[in-house]
Structure formats: structure tokens, C-alpha cells
C-alpha positions as CSV (number, residue, x, y, z in Angstrom):
1,M,164.5,105.2,71.4
2,L,161.3,107.3,72.1
3,N,159.7,109.1,68.7
4,I,159.0,112.8,69.1
5,T,155.2,112.3,70.4
6,Q,156.5,109.9,73.0
7,G,159.6,112.3,73.8
8,T,156.8,115.2,74.5
9,L,154.5,113.0,76.5
10,F,157.4,112.0,78.5
11,I,158.9,115.4,79.2
12,L,154.9,116.4,80.2
13,C,154.8,113.5,82.6
14,L,157.8,114.4,84.5
15,L,156.5,118.3,84.5
16,F,153.4,117.1,85.6
17,L,154.8,114.9,88.5
18,W,156.4,117.9,90.2
19,V,153.4,119.0,92.1
20,P,152.1,116.0,93.6
21,T,155.9,115.2,94.6
22,K,156.2,118.5,96.2
23,K,152.9,117.6,98.0
24,A,154.1,114.2,99.0
25,L,157.5,115.2,100.2
26,L,155.8,117.8,102.6
27,L,153.5,115.6,104.1
28,Y,156.5,113.4,104.9
29,Q,158.3,116.3,106.0
30,Q,155.5,117.3,108.6
31,N,155.5,114.0,109.8
32,R,159.1,114.1,110.5
33,Y,160.4,111.5,108.3
34,Q,158.5,109.1,109.9
35,M,157.1,105.9,107.5
36,Q,154.7,105.3,110.5
37,R,153.0,108.6,110.9
38,Y,153.0,109.6,107.0
39,D,151.0,106.1,106.0
40,R,148.3,107.1,108.7
41,S,148.1,111.1,107.2
42,L,148.1,109.7,103.5
43,K,144.7,108.5,103.2
44,D,143.2,111.7,104.1
45,E,146.1,113.6,101.8
46,L,144.8,111.4,99.1
47,C,140.9,112.2,99.8
48,Y,141.8,115.9,100.2
49,H,143.4,116.0,96.7
50,K,141.2,113.8,94.9
51,E,139.9,116.5,92.7
52,H,143.1,116.4,90.8
53,L,142.3,112.6,90.1
54,E,138.8,114.1,89.0
55,N,140.0,116.4,87.1
56,I,142.3,114.2,84.8
57,C,139.7,112.1,84.2
58,A,137.1,114.6,83.0
59,L,140.1,115.7,80.6
60,L,140.4,112.3,79.3
61,G,136.7,112.2,79.0
62,V,136.8,115.5,76.9
63,Y,139.3,114.2,74.8
64,V,137.6,110.9,73.9
65,L,134.5,112.6,73.4
66,L,135.6,115.5,70.9
67,F,138.2,113.9,69.2
68,A,137.3,110.6,67.8
69,R,139.4,110.8,64.9
70,K,142.3,108.0,66.1
71,E,145.1,110.1,64.5
72,D,144.4,113.2,65.9
73,L,144.3,111.8,69.6
74,P,148.3,111.9,70.6
75,C,149.0,115.6,69.7
76,L,145.3,116.7,71.1
77,F,145.6,115.3,74.3
78,I,149.2,116.5,74.6
79,M,147.6,119.9,74.4
80,L,145.0,119.3,76.7
81,L,147.9,118.0,79.1
82,L,150.2,120.9,78.8
83,M,147.2,123.3,79.3
84,Y,146.5,121.2,82.9
85,V,150.3,121.1,83.4
86,L,150.2,125.1,83.4
87,V,147.2,125.5,85.5
88,L,148.4,122.9,88.0
89,W,151.8,124.6,88.7
90,R,150.3,128.5,88.4
91,K,148.0,127.1,91.3
92,E,150.7,125.9,93.1
93,D,152.9,128.7,92.8
94,T,150.3,130.8,94.0
95,T,149.4,128.7,97.1
96,A,150.4,130.4,100.4
97,Y,151.9,127.3,102.6
98,R,152.0,128.3,106.8
99,K,154.8,125.7,106.7
100,P,156.1,125.4,103.1
101,L,158.5,122.2,102.1
102,V,162.1,123.2,103.0
103,Y,164.5,121.9,100.6
104,T,167.1,120.1,103.0
105,H,169.9,117.5,101.5
106,R,167.7,114.7,102.7
107,V,164.9,116.3,100.2
108,K,167.2,117.0,97.7
109,R,168.5,113.3,97.6
110,Y,164.6,112.4,97.5
111,L,164.0,114.4,94.6
112,C,166.6,113.2,92.7
113,I,166.3,109.5,93.1
114,C,162.0,110.0,92.5
115,Y,163.3,111.5,89.3
116,V,165.3,109.0,88.3
117,C,162.6,106.2,89.1
118,Y,160.0,108.5,87.2
119,G,161.9,108.7,83.9
120,L,163.0,104.8,84.1
121,I,158.8,104.3,84.9
122,V,157.3,106.9,82.1
123,F,160.3,105.4,79.5
124,Y,159.5,101.8,80.4
125,M,156.1,102.4,79.9
126,L,156.2,104.0,76.9
127,Q,158.1,101.5,75.3
128,I,155.6,98.3,76.2
129,F,152.6,99.9,76.2
130,Q,150.6,101.5,73.4
131,L,150.1,105.0,73.4
132,Y,146.3,105.2,73.8
133,L,146.6,102.7,76.9
134,M,149.3,104.8,78.1
135,I,147.0,107.7,77.8
136,L,144.3,106.1,79.5
137,L,146.6,105.1,82.9
138,F,147.7,108.5,83.1
139,P,145.5,109.8,86.1
140,F,147.1,107.1,88.0
141,F,150.2,109.0,87.3
142,Y,149.1,111.8,90.3
143,L,149.1,109.1,92.9
144,L,152.9,107.7,91.9
145,P,154.6,110.3,94.2
146,W,152.7,109.8,97.4
147,L,153.0,105.8,96.8
148,L,156.8,105.8,95.4
149,L,157.7,107.4,98.9
150,I,156.4,104.6,101.1
151,P,159.4,101.8,99.6
152,L,161.8,104.6,99.2
153,G,161.7,106.0,102.8
154,I,162.5,102.4,103.7
155,A,165.0,101.5,101.2
156,L,166.9,104.6,102.2
157,L,166.5,104.7,105.8
158,P,169.4,102.7,106.3
159,L,171.8,105.9,104.6
160,E,169.5,108.1,106.3
161,K,170.6,106.7,109.8
162,Q,174.3,106.4,108.7
163,I,174.2,110.3,107.5
164,Q,173.0,111.1,110.9
165,S,175.0,109.1,112.9
166,M,178.1,110.7,111.0
167,Y,177.0,114.0,112.0
168,M,176.1,113.0,115.7
169,K,179.5,112.0,116.0
170,E,181.0,115.2,115.1
171,A,178.7,117.2,117.0
172,K,179.4,114.7,120.7
173,Q,183.2,115.5,119.5
174,L,182.5,119.2,120.2
175,L,180.4,118.6,123.0
176,Q,183.6,116.8,124.6
177,Q,186.3,119.8,123.6
178,H,183.7,122.1,125.8
179,Q,184.5,120.6,129.2
180,N,183.3,123.6,130.9
181,L,180.1,124.0,129.0
182,H,176.9,124.1,131.4
183,I,174.5,121.9,129.8
184,I,170.8,122.3,130.9
185,G,168.5,120.0,129.3
186,I,164.4,120.8,128.7
187,T,161.9,118.9,128.2
188,G,158.0,118.7,128.7
189,S,154.8,117.5,126.6
190,Y,154.5,121.5,126.3
191,G,156.1,124.9,128.1
192,K,159.6,123.4,127.0
193,T,160.1,126.3,124.2
194,S,158.2,129.2,126.4
195,V,160.5,128.2,129.6
196,K,163.9,128.4,127.2
197,H,163.5,131.2,126.2
198,I,162.4,133.0,129.3
199,L,165.6,131.1,131.1
200,Y,167.5,132.6,127.8
201,Q,167.0,136.1,128.9
202,L,167.1,135.8,132.6
203,I,170.9,134.4,132.4
204,A,171.9,135.6,129.3
205,Q,173.8,139.1,130.9
206,Q,175.7,136.9,133.0
207,Y,176.2,134.1,131.1
208,Y,177.3,133.4,127.6
209,T,174.2,131.1,126.6
210,L,173.7,129.0,123.5
211,M,170.2,128.0,123.1
212,T,168.6,125.3,120.5
213,P,166.9,128.0,118.2
214,H,162.8,127.6,117.5
215,S,161.9,124.4,118.0
216,Y,164.9,122.3,117.0
217,N,164.4,119.7,119.8
218,N,165.2,116.2,118.3
219,K,168.4,114.9,117.6
220,M,169.3,116.1,114.1
221,G,167.9,119.8,115.4
222,I,170.1,119.5,118.5
223,T,173.3,118.0,116.3
224,L,172.7,121.1,113.7
225,T,172.8,123.5,116.6
226,I,176.2,122.2,117.8
227,R,177.6,121.9,114.8
228,K,176.7,125.2,113.4
229,Q,176.3,127.6,116.3
230,L,178.1,126.2,119.4
231,Q,181.4,128.6,120.0
232,S,184.5,128.0,122.6
233,L,183.2,131.0,124.6
234,H,179.9,129.9,125.6
235,E,179.1,128.8,129.1
236,V,175.5,127.4,129.2
237,F,173.9,125.6,126.4
238,L,170.1,125.3,126.9
239,C,169.0,122.2,124.9
240,E,165.3,121.6,124.1
241,M,164.9,118.0,123.9
242,G,161.6,116.5,122.3
243,A,160.1,113.3,121.8
244,D,156.9,111.4,120.5
245,H,158.2,107.8,120.8
246,V,159.8,105.9,123.7
247,H,163.3,106.1,124.3
248,E,163.7,109.1,122.8
249,I,164.4,111.4,125.7
250,S,166.6,108.7,127.0
251,A,168.7,109.1,123.7
252,L,168.7,112.8,124.1
253,M,170.4,112.7,127.4
254,A,173.4,110.2,126.5
255,F,173.9,112.2,123.5
256,V,173.9,115.6,125.0
257,K,175.0,114.5,128.6
258,P,173.0,117.8,130.2
259,S,174.2,118.2,134.2
260,W,170.9,120.0,135.0
261,S,167.0,119.0,133.7
262,I,164.1,120.5,133.6
263,V,160.8,118.7,133.3
264,T,158.0,121.9,132.4
265,A,154.5,119.6,132.2
266,I,153.2,116.5,131.2
267,G,150.2,115.4,129.4
268,P,148.5,113.8,126.5
269,Q,150.3,115.2,123.8
270,H,151.4,112.7,121.2
271,L,149.5,110.0,123.1
272,S,148.6,108.8,119.4
273,T,152.6,107.8,119.2
274,F,153.5,106.9,122.9
275,Q,150.0,105.3,123.0
276,T,149.5,105.3,126.8
277,M,150.0,108.1,129.8
278,E,152.4,105.7,131.6
279,H,154.8,105.6,128.3
280,I,154.8,109.7,128.3
281,V,155.2,110.1,131.9
282,H,158.1,107.3,132.0
283,E,160.0,108.9,129.0
284,K,159.9,112.7,129.9
285,M,161.1,111.9,133.4
286,Q,164.0,110.3,131.7
287,A,165.5,113.7,131.4
288,I,165.6,113.6,135.4
289,E,166.4,109.5,135.8
290,C,169.6,109.7,133.5
291,L,171.3,112.9,135.1
292,P,174.6,112.4,136.8
293,K,174.6,112.3,140.7
294,D,175.6,115.7,141.4
295,G,172.9,117.0,138.8
296,I,170.0,119.0,139.6
297,G,166.2,118.2,138.4
298,F,163.8,121.0,138.0
299,L,160.4,120.1,138.3
300,N,156.8,121.7,137.8
301,I,155.2,120.1,141.1
302,D,152.0,121.7,140.1
303,N,151.8,118.7,137.5
304,A,150.3,115.6,139.0
305,W,151.9,113.4,136.5
306,I,155.3,114.7,137.9
307,R,154.4,115.1,141.4
308,E,153.4,111.4,141.6
309,Y,156.2,110.1,139.7
310,P,158.6,107.5,142.0
311,I,162.1,108.9,140.7
312,Q,164.7,106.5,140.9
313,N,167.6,109.1,140.9
314,T,169.7,110.2,144.2
315,C,170.5,113.6,142.4
316,R,169.0,117.0,143.7
317,I,165.5,117.6,142.8
318,V,164.4,121.5,142.9
319,T,160.2,122.3,142.7
320,Y,158.6,125.1,141.6
321,G,154.7,126.0,141.3
322,T,151.5,127.2,143.1
323,H,152.0,123.8,145.7
324,A,152.3,124.1,148.6
325,A,155.7,122.1,148.6
326,A,157.5,123.8,146.4
327,D,160.9,125.2,146.8
328,Y,160.0,128.2,144.6
329,R,156.4,129.1,145.6
330,I,154.4,131.2,143.2
331,K,151.4,132.7,145.4
332,D,149.4,136.0,145.2
333,I,148.8,136.0,141.3
334,V,147.0,139.1,140.5
335,Y,146.2,139.1,136.2
336,S,145.5,142.2,134.2
337,K,145.6,143.3,130.9
338,Q,149.3,144.5,131.2
339,G,150.3,141.2,132.3
340,A,150.5,139.3,135.9
341,S,152.2,140.4,139.2
342,F,153.1,137.6,141.6
343,K,155.4,136.6,144.3
344,I,157.8,133.9,144.6
345,H,158.6,132.3,148.2
346,V,162.0,131.5,148.5
347,K,163.1,129.9,151.6
348,G,161.0,131.9,154.1
349,V,160.6,134.9,152.3
350,D,158.5,136.5,149.8
351,Y,160.0,138.2,146.3
352,A,157.6,140.3,144.0
353,F,157.8,139.9,140.2
354,H,155.9,141.3,137.4
355,T,155.9,140.3,133.9
356,K,153.7,141.3,130.6
357,L,153.5,137.7,129.6
358,L,150.0,136.4,129.8
359,G,148.1,133.5,131.5
360,K,149.0,131.4,134.6
361,H,151.4,129.1,132.6
362,N,153.3,131.7,131.7
363,V,153.9,132.5,135.6
364,V,154.6,128.9,136.2
365,N,157.1,129.3,133.1
366,I,158.9,132.1,134.5
367,A,159.0,130.3,138.0
368,A,160.9,127.6,136.1
369,G,163.4,129.9,134.6
370,I,164.0,131.7,138.1
371,A,164.4,128.5,140.1
372,V,167.4,127.3,137.3
373,A,168.7,130.9,136.9
374,H,168.8,131.1,140.7
375,C,170.6,128.1,141.3
376,L,173.1,129.4,138.7
377,G,174.2,132.3,141.4
378,I,172.0,135.1,140.2
379,E,170.5,137.1,142.8
380,L,166.7,137.1,143.0
381,S,167.0,141.3,143.3
382,V,168.3,140.8,139.9
383,L,165.8,138.6,138.6
384,Q,162.8,140.5,140.0
385,E,164.3,143.5,137.6
386,L,164.6,141.2,134.5
387,T,161.2,139.8,134.9
388,K,159.7,142.9,134.1
389,H,161.1,143.1,131.0
390,L,160.6,139.7,129.6
391,P,159.6,140.1,125.8
392,Y,156.7,137.9,124.6
393,V,157.7,134.0,123.5
394,E,157.1,134.2,119.8
395,H,153.4,132.7,119.0
396,R,152.6,131.6,123.0
397,L,149.8,133.6,123.8
398,Q,151.7,137.0,122.8
399,L,149.2,140.3,122.2
400,R,150.2,141.7,119.0
401,P,147.6,144.5,118.1
402,T,147.5,144.8,114.3
403,S,145.7,148.3,112.4
404,S,142.1,146.1,112.5
405,Y,141.9,144.2,115.6
406,T,143.7,143.2,118.6
407,M,145.8,139.6,117.6
408,L,145.8,137.2,120.6
409,D,148.5,134.8,119.6
410,D,149.1,131.6,120.4
411,A,149.1,129.7,117.2
412,Y,152.2,127.2,118.1
413,N,151.4,123.6,119.0
414,S,148.4,123.9,121.6
415,N,147.7,121.7,123.8
416,V,144.4,121.1,126.2
417,E,145.8,122.9,129.2
418,G,147.4,125.7,127.0
419,A,144.1,126.4,125.3
420,T,142.0,126.6,128.8
421,Y,144.7,129.4,130.1
422,A,144.3,131.7,126.6
423,L,140.9,131.3,127.2
424,E,140.9,132.4,130.2
425,V,142.8,135.7,129.4
426,L,140.4,136.3,126.4
427,A,137.5,136.4,128.8
428,K,138.9,139.3,130.7
429,M,139.6,141.4,127.8
430,E,137.1,144.1,126.5
431,G,135.7,143.6,123.3
432,K,134.2,141.5,121.0
433,H,135.7,137.9,121.1
434,I,136.5,136.1,118.0
435,V,138.5,132.6,118.1
436,V,140.2,130.9,115.3
437,T,141.1,127.3,115.8
438,P,141.8,124.0,113.9
439,G,141.8,122.3,117.4
440,F,144.6,120.0,118.6
441,L,146.5,117.0,117.0
442,D,148.3,113.8,118.6
443,L,146.1,113.1,120.9
444,G,145.4,109.4,120.1
445,D,141.9,108.3,121.5
446,M,141.5,111.4,123.7
447,E,141.4,113.6,120.7
448,E,137.5,113.7,120.3
449,N,136.7,114.4,123.5
450,A,139.4,117.0,124.0
451,H,137.9,118.4,120.7
452,V,134.1,118.6,122.6
453,R,135.4,119.9,125.7
454,L,137.0,122.9,123.4
455,G,134.0,123.2,121.8
456,K,131.9,123.5,125.3
457,Q,134.7,125.9,126.4
458,L,134.3,128.3,123.6
459,T,130.7,128.9,124.3
460,Q,131.5,130.8,127.7
461,V,134.2,133.0,125.8
462,A,133.6,133.6,122.0
463,D,131.4,135.6,120.4
464,E,132.5,134.5,117.1
465,V,133.9,130.8,116.2
466,I,136.2,130.3,113.2
467,L,137.2,126.5,112.6
468,V,139.8,125.7,110.4
469,G,139.9,122.2,108.6
470,Q,136.2,120.3,107.9
471,H,137.5,117.5,109.2
472,Q,139.7,118.3,112.0
473,S,137.3,120.6,113.8
474,K,134.2,118.4,113.3
475,H,134.2,117.3,117.0
476,I,134.6,120.7,118.3
477,V,131.3,121.6,116.1
478,K,130.0,118.8,118.2
479,G,131.0,120.4,121.4
480,L,129.5,123.5,120.3
481,Q,126.1,122.5,119.5
482,Q,125.7,120.2,122.6
483,A,125.9,123.7,124.2
484,Q,123.7,125.0,122.0
485,Y,125.6,127.9,120.8
486,D,124.2,129.9,118.0
487,S,125.4,127.8,115.0
488,R,125.1,131.3,113.0
489,H,128.1,132.6,114.7
490,V,130.2,129.5,113.7
491,Y,132.2,129.3,110.5
492,V,134.2,126.0,109.3
493,C,137.2,127.2,106.7
494,E,139.5,125.1,104.5
495,N,142.6,126.7,105.4
496,I,143.9,129.5,107.6
497,Q,144.1,131.9,104.6
498,E,140.4,131.8,104.0
499,A,140.1,132.4,108.0
500,F,141.8,135.3,107.7
501,E,139.5,136.6,104.9
502,L,136.4,135.9,107.0
503,L,138.4,138.3,109.6
504,K,137.9,140.9,107.2
505,Q,134.1,140.7,107.6
506,L,134.0,139.9,111.3
507,A,136.2,141.4,113.3
508,T,136.3,145.4,114.3
509,K,138.3,147.6,115.7
510,D,137.6,146.9,119.2
511,S,137.8,142.7,118.6
512,V,140.2,140.6,120.8
513,V,140.9,137.4,117.9
514,L,142.5,134.8,119.6
515,F,144.7,132.4,117.6
516,E,144.9,128.9,119.0
517,N,147.0,126.4,117.5
518,D,148.4,126.5,113.9
519,L,148.4,122.9,112.3
520,P,150.5,122.6,109.3
521,D,149.4,122.5,105.8
522,A,149.5,119.0,105.8
523,F,146.9,118.1,108.6
524,N,144.2,121.3,108.1
525,H,141.6,119.4,106.4
């Protein structure tokens, strides 16, 4: 049994562990519960939180120096620890996360198991260690949640797989019950969410359509969509399929079994996990290779990786893009602040379109939607009218006027090509140009060069550059310096909240502020 002092310390230890546990789970969740990704992020994350360890050690130092009487030490330490726990909780309560921890069933399971482990560890240590030794070991408690998640994640993996398998089996049965459901798979290194939303807008008036929401593009996101949202009246299911490892697209194709697939673009996204471009290309093109023989594959022929891939499937292939060989060929693009006008050449006839969406990549994304909708039987004259009214896709080069400045919101999951198009759009706009960006993520060995190149591109467009994350953006700074950009107009902020505060000082009514990418909190260092 524990005495009163030990019991109080036991409770305070558990309360103290809440904040680091929450932060550790957030890191694990934002790394998609993948232990390999979590391991890579852990070192940087702990370095980022070293201030807490320093504060705890300072707390111990104050307590030892000021209160030398042995009999007073436990009570005084408990008082100091209580104050620190209150400050820690208060700071956590006022922290605004861009992507906060989502308390899924999986997270709740981890929380319960973590606290059972904490209770056993602290109880055992209080029993076998002298109280003074326990106090001296206390700074290392902050590391416990981060480190405990590693064996816990490995141990619980079979259980998690079994739970996922159960849910996926239920989703498969639901799909089998909808034999007339037309399933269209959408994949690519980038552009898939935009194409999904555009296609939905083009066909939803004629077909009762379900699409995977937000970026629910992995097996559990798709499973959740099917289990919770699929209805017997649905005629078309637009299924976004993402991957950052080999075999993931082929597994999703076997799971969902689409009859049509779109490959939007292929590039070095997730190169750190795919390891080579060949792996990325092969995996994305499984969306075409795995189609039935009577299926249709829709391909962005402008993308060299797609254009040069030797397709083995004999299914019908429909191409779109600006390339001369495209079945739905984009031509005569004219950009303005109001959007873009362009023509699509189909079977010898030109059809004029207009959209308020900005950037060449959005014109190509619209062409993908038009190609699929037309093959579904919707007349091009109808699609011409629908294209005029396409809404912005949220956080994808979305023009959002505010009371203080005009926001060009391209904050979702930036890529090298998309950033180039976004900067081209910004260059055409009048006023003071400000760019806020943390750079790119998951480009592997190409990340440094991509960031240096981005820095050089910024010098051609931006009047002010606000970078988010000291470590993350260091190579962008290198690119700016190589291009001899005035350092007085470069600012490095710790997080996006600090960047917003800085904007209040820099932005004027005529300013156009481009937000290029918005990394989760776990990566903004």
C-alpha cells in the first residue's frame, strides 16, 4: 500500500503524463499509425520538446537548493510539481492545433492501455525506490509516453489488423449488395481530391453520387465511408485512393473493385517511403493495371511518368491534357483574375469552357472531370454550363477575400508542380505579394533540392516571405540566399499562429497572401 505522500505523488505523476501522452499520440496519428514514420519523427519531436525536460530539471534544482531539510523535501516537491502540472495543463489548453488529436476508438484504446501501464510503472517504482531517488528520476517521466508507444504499437498491431479486417469485410459485403453501383477509382501523387470534387459537381445532377469525404483515401477511410454513407439509391461511387507504400493501390483495387479509374498525375510525393520513382509510378498505375478488361482508364497524358508507362491491361484508355495526342485535348487557355477560359478538342470539334478556378493544374483537373462525365453520357453542352459554376475546392488555390487582405489558399498538401502553378497565379495578381509556407514534406532525397528551388522561385514573385518551422524551412532560406533575396523581407516563424500574427503587421488591404501548404503540427518544426 502507498502512504499519503506516495499516493499524492502517484496521482500527480499520472496527471503530469497526460500532456506528453496526448502529444505522443498526436504524432503517432499524424504519422498514420505507422511505426516506421513515427520512429523517424520521434527524434525531432523530442528535441522540440526538450524545454519541458529542462524546466523539470530546473524545478528539481530549485527544490534541492532552497529546501535542504530532508524531512521537508517530499511535501515541497509535491507543491512544486502540482504548480508545474497546472501550468503544463493550462498551456496545453490554450494551444491551438492546426490538426488536433482525433479521439478515435483506436486512440481511446491506446489511452486506456497507456494509463494502465503508467499506473503499474509508477506504483512499482514507489514501492521499490526511496522517495528521493524517485524524485530524481522524475524528469525522465516526460519521455515515457513517447517511448512506450513504440512497443505498444508493435504489440497491438495484430489486434488493430483484426479490427480493420472485420470492418473491411462488412464494407465488402455492402459493396456486393450494390451490384449496379458504378465505382470510379481516383488516384495520383496529387490532384486526386480536386478531380474527385470537380467530377462530383459535374455528375451529381444526373447521378446520385457518393464520394469519399475530405481525404479519406486509405483503406479505413474508404471502409468508413462505405459503412456509414453508402445507400441503396447511390448510382456512382467516387473513391479516392491514396498510397505511400508499395502494394497499397493494388490492395485498394482488390478491395473496392472499381470499373473505371483515373490517374491524375505522378510525381515524387512520398518518395521517402516509396524510396524510388519507379516504385511510385508502378504503384499508381496499378489503378489501371487492375481494372477489368471492359473497364476504362483515364490518364493525364501531360504527365511524362504516365505517358511513358507501358500499360499491360487491354482495357480502354482515355487520355486528357494539353498534349496533341490527348482524346480530350485542352487548347487556347487564357488566364485572368476571374479564372480561366479554354477549349477542349473532342473528336474534331472544339468546345469552349470557362471556370473561376485558378491555375493550369485546375484546368487539367477539370478536363479529367469532363472526360469521365462525358463517357458517363452527359452532353458536352451541359458540361460547359456546369463548369462555369464549379465551386473552389477547399484549400486548393482557393481565392478568399478577407477584411485585411486577399487570401490565396493553397494550404492543402502542397507539391512541387502545384506550388509552381500557385506562384504563377500570384504573379498575375495586382498588389503586394506575400507567401506563407513551411515547404514540402515526404520528398525523400529530393526534398532539399525542391526547397532550394522553391526559395529561388519565391524571389521572382514575393515581396515578403514568411516561412513556418525553423528546421523544415532551412533549405528554402538557402535558396533565397543563393538568389540574393533581401533578408529583411524573410521571416521564420515557429508555427502558423505566429505567422498569422506577423501578417497583421505586414499585410495591407491591397496585399495578396498565398498560403502554400499547411503541415500538421507534428511536422512544423
